[in-house]
C-alpha positions as CSV (number, residue, x, y, z in Angstrom):
1,M,14.5,-10.6,-16.1
2,Q,17.3,-10.5,-18.5
3,R,18.5,-7.1,-19.6
4,G,19.0,-6.2,-23.2
5,W,21.1,-3.5,-24.9
6,K,18.4,-0.8,-24.5
7,D,18.5,-1.5,-20.8
8,A,22.3,-1.3,-20.7
9,E,22.1,2.0,-22.5
10,R,20.0,3.5,-19.6
11,L,22.6,2.5,-16.9
12,D,25.0,4.9,-15.4
13,W,28.2,3.0,-16.1
14,K,30.2,5.0,-13.6
15,A,27.8,3.7,-11.0
16,V,28.2,0.2,-12.3
17,R,32.0,0.3,-12.1
18,C,31.7,1.7,-8.6
19,A,29.4,-1.1,-7.5
20,L,32.1,-3.7,-8.7
21,T,34.5,-2.3,-6.1
22,T,34.3,-3.2,-2.5
23,D,33.1,-1.2,0.5
24,R,32.1,2.0,-1.4
25,F,28.8,3.7,-1.5
26,C,27.7,4.0,-5.2
27,P,25.0,6.0,-6.9
28,D,22.1,4.0,-8.1
29,A,22.9,2.6,-11.5
30,D,19.5,3.5,-13.2
31,N,18.6,6.5,-11.2
32,C,15.5,5.2,-9.5
33,I,15.1,4.5,-5.8
34,P,11.7,3.0,-4.6
35,V,10.1,4.4,-1.5
36,T,7.7,1.7,0.0
37,D,5.7,1.6,3.2
38,E,7.1,-1.8,4.0
39,E,10.5,-3.4,3.4
40,Y,9.9,-5.2,0.0
41,F,13.3,-4.5,-1.7
42,P,16.8,-4.4,-0.2
43,D,17.7,-1.4,-2.5
44,D,14.8,0.8,-1.5
45,V,15.5,4.3,0.0
46,V,15.9,3.0,3.5
47,G,18.2,0.2,2.4
48,R,20.3,2.8,0.5
49,L,20.5,5.1,3.4
50,V,21.5,2.4,5.8
51,E,24.3,1.3,3.4
52,F,25.5,4.9,3.1
53,V,25.7,5.2,6.8
54,R,27.5,1.9,7.2
55,V,30.1,2.7,4.5
56,V,30.8,6.2,5.6
57,Y,30.7,5.8,9.5
58,G,31.4,2.1,9.9
59,A,29.3,-1.0,10.8
60,D,30.2,-0.9,14.4
61,T,28.2,2.3,15.0
62,L,25.6,1.7,12.4
63,E,22.6,1.2,14.8
64,E,23.7,4.1,17.0
65,N,23.8,6.4,14.0
66,L,20.5,5.2,12.7
67,D,18.9,5.9,16.1
68,F,20.4,9.4,16.0
69,I,18.9,10.1,12.6
70,A,15.5,8.7,13.7
71,G,15.6,10.8,16.8
72,A,16.2,13.9,14.7
73,L,13.4,13.1,12.4
74,G,10.8,12.4,15.1
75,N,8.5,10.4,12.9
76,K,6.4,7.5,14.1
77,G,7.8,4.0,14.2
78,A,8.9,1.2,16.5
79,T,12.4,1.1,15.2
80,S,14.8,3.6,13.8
81,R,14.4,2.1,10.3
82,E,10.6,2.4,10.6
83,V,10.9,6.1,11.6
84,I,13.2,6.7,8.6
85,R,10.9,4.9,6.2
86,N,7.9,6.9,7.5
87,Y,9.8,10.1,6.9
88,F,10.7,9.2,3.3
89,L,7.2,8.1,2.7
90,N,5.3,11.0,4.2
91,D,7.6,14.1,4.7
92,F,10.8,14.0,2.7
93,I,9.5,15.4,-0.6
94,K,7.6,18.1,1.2
95,D,10.7,19.2,3.0
96,H,12.8,19.0,-0.1
97,N,10.3,21.0,-2.1
98,K,10.3,23.6,0.6
99,T,14.1,23.8,0.9
100,Y,14.4,24.2,-2.9
101,Q,11.5,26.6,-3.0
102,K,9.4,24.4,-5.2
103,R,12.2,23.8,-7.7
104,P,13.3,20.3,-6.5
105,I,16.3,18.4,-7.9
106,Y,14.8,15.1,-6.6
107,W,11.5,14.2,-8.2
108,M,9.1,11.7,-6.8
109,F,6.9,9.5,-8.9
110,D,3.7,9.1,-6.8
111,S,0.6,7.0,-7.5
112,G,-1.6,8.6,-4.8
113,K,-2.8,8.6,-1.3
114,M,-2.6,4.8,-0.7
115,N,1.2,5.0,-1.2
116,G,0.9,2.2,-3.7
117,F,4.0,3.4,-5.6
118,K,6.6,6.0,-4.9
119,A,10.1,6.4,-6.3
120,L,12.7,9.1,-6.3
121,V,14.8,10.1,-9.3
122,Y,17.5,12.7,-9.7
123,M,16.6,15.5,-12.1
124,H,20.2,15.9,-13.5
125,R,20.3,12.2,-14.5
126,W,16.9,12.2,-16.3
127,N,16.9,10.9,-19.8
128,T,14.3,9.8,-22.4
129,D,14.0,6.4,-20.9
130,T,13.6,7.4,-17.2
131,T,9.8,7.2,-17.1
132,G,9.8,3.9,-19.0
133,N,12.4,2.4,-16.7
134,V,10.5,3.5,-13.6
135,R,7.3,1.9,-15.0
136,V,8.8,-1.5,-16.1
137,E,11.5,-2.1,-13.6
138,Y,9.8,-0.7,-10.5
139,L,6.1,0.0,-10.9
140,H,5.4,-3.4,-12.4
141,R,7.8,-5.0,-9.8
142,I,5.8,-3.7,-6.9
143,Q,2.6,-4.8,-8.6
144,R,4.0,-8.4,-8.6
145,V,4.9,-8.0,-4.9
146,Y,1.4,-6.9,-4.0
147,E,-0.2,-9.8,-6.0
148,S,2.1,-12.3,-4.2
149,E,1.4,-10.8,-0.7
150,I,-2.3,-10.7,-1.3
151,S,-2.2,-14.4,-2.2
152,R,-0.1,-15.1,1.0
153,M,-2.6,-13.2,3.2
154,Q,-5.5,-15.1,1.7
155,D,-3.7,-18.3,2.6
156,V,-3.4,-17.1,6.2
157,I,-7.1,-16.1,6.3
158,D,-8.1,-19.6,4.9
159,N,-5.8,-21.7,7.1
160,S,-4.9,-19.9,10.3
161,P,-6.5,-21.3,13.5
162,N,-5.8,-18.0,15.2
163,A,-8.6,-15.5,14.8
164,R,-6.4,-12.5,15.6
165,E,-3.9,-13.5,13.0
166,A,-6.6,-14.1,10.4
167,S,-8.2,-10.7,11.2
168,A,-4.7,-9.0,10.8
169,A,-4.2,-10.8,7.5
170,Q,-7.6,-9.7,6.2
171,K,-6.8,-6.1,7.1
172,R,-3.4,-6.2,5.4
173,K,-5.0,-7.9,2.3
174,D,-7.5,-5.1,2.0
175,K,-4.8,-2.5,2.2
176,L,-2.7,-4.3,-0.4
177,A,-5.7,-4.7,-2.7
178,K,-6.3,-0.9,-2.6
179,Q,-2.6,-0.3,-3.3
180,L,-2.6,-2.7,-6.2
181,K,-5.6,-1.0,-7.7
182,E,-4.0,2.4,-7.2
183,T,-0.8,1.2,-9.0
184,R,-2.9,-0.2,-12.0
185,D,-4.7,3.1,-12.4
186,Y,-1.4,4.9,-12.2
187,D,0.1,2.5,-14.8
188,A,-2.5,3.6,-17.3
189,K,-1.3,7.2,-16.9
190,I,2.4,6.6,-16.9
191,A,2.3,4.3,-19.9
192,H,1.4,7.2,-22.2
193,L,4.3,9.2,-21.0
194,A,6.7,6.3,-21.0
195,L,6.0,5.7,-24.7
196,A,6.5,9.3,-25.5
197,R,10.2,9.1,-24.2
198,I,10.2,12.7,-23.0
199,G,13.6,14.3,-22.3
200,I,14.4,17.5,-20.5
201,D,16.6,20.5,-21.2
202,L,18.3,21.7,-17.9
203,D,18.5,25.3,-19.3
204,D,14.7,25.5,-19.2
205,G,14.7,25.2,-15.4
206,V,12.9,22.9,-12.9
207,K,9.3,24.2,-13.3
208,V,9.2,24.0,-17.1
209,N,10.8,20.5,-17.1
210,Y,8.6,19.3,-14.3
211,E,5.5,20.1,-16.4
212,K,7.1,18.9,-19.6
213,V,7.7,15.3,-18.4
214,Q,4.0,15.1,-17.2
215,T,2.5,16.3,-20.4
216,G,1.7,13.8,-23.2
217,P,2.2,14.5,-27.0
218,D,-1.5,15.5,-27.2
219,G,-0.9,18.2,-24.6
220,K,-2.8,16.4,-21.9
221,K,-1.4,16.7,-18.4
222,L,-0.9,13.4,-16.6
223,A,0.0,14.0,-12.9
224,I,2.7,11.3,-12.2
225,L,4.9,13.3,-9.9
226,T,4.2,14.7,-6.5
227,A,2.6,18.2,-6.8
228,L,4.8,21.1,-6.1
229,K,3.1,22.5,-3.0
């Protein structure tokens, strides 16, 4: 998808310039990091963390350091990356909200219990296009992934001679279909807020702004972020 001038205005050009240099860890250019239950994108939250560890501590000790992080987190997973992924998916935002006493500086877009769509943004880089960018560049992107994966699973179901493989494909297809439906329902909510282009005022504090960006012009609350529990 070709980006236009409006897209360019949303980018953090300091991050873009940083990305043009070699062997540096740079902030995300558009302030949105997807959190997915499988590895769909190289720039998701796990990919970004792995890159940070590689740049800061070196490639030679990357796997050792990831194992150390995974061991400290203690989440489920067959590999260190799976453990880290499960932490971000299930526990990070709860820990973050607790640490910041329900005044988080990282906000998580969250479609619901099926984990169809989650993405982190940094409050201090929020602008009037943040919700719209999350919707178009990330929510719609994961929907296309789900559609493609559902089609691929159906192909396995139709053509695999292995009953176990076909059964696993059916199970995954069913999960993906539920996630796709959840993201479509979520899209209906987030669209209204994206069109409203809601900005924030840092002087108002976290709680006021957290509610503000989830409230439409008609005053209706549309829960698009993880609840502050």
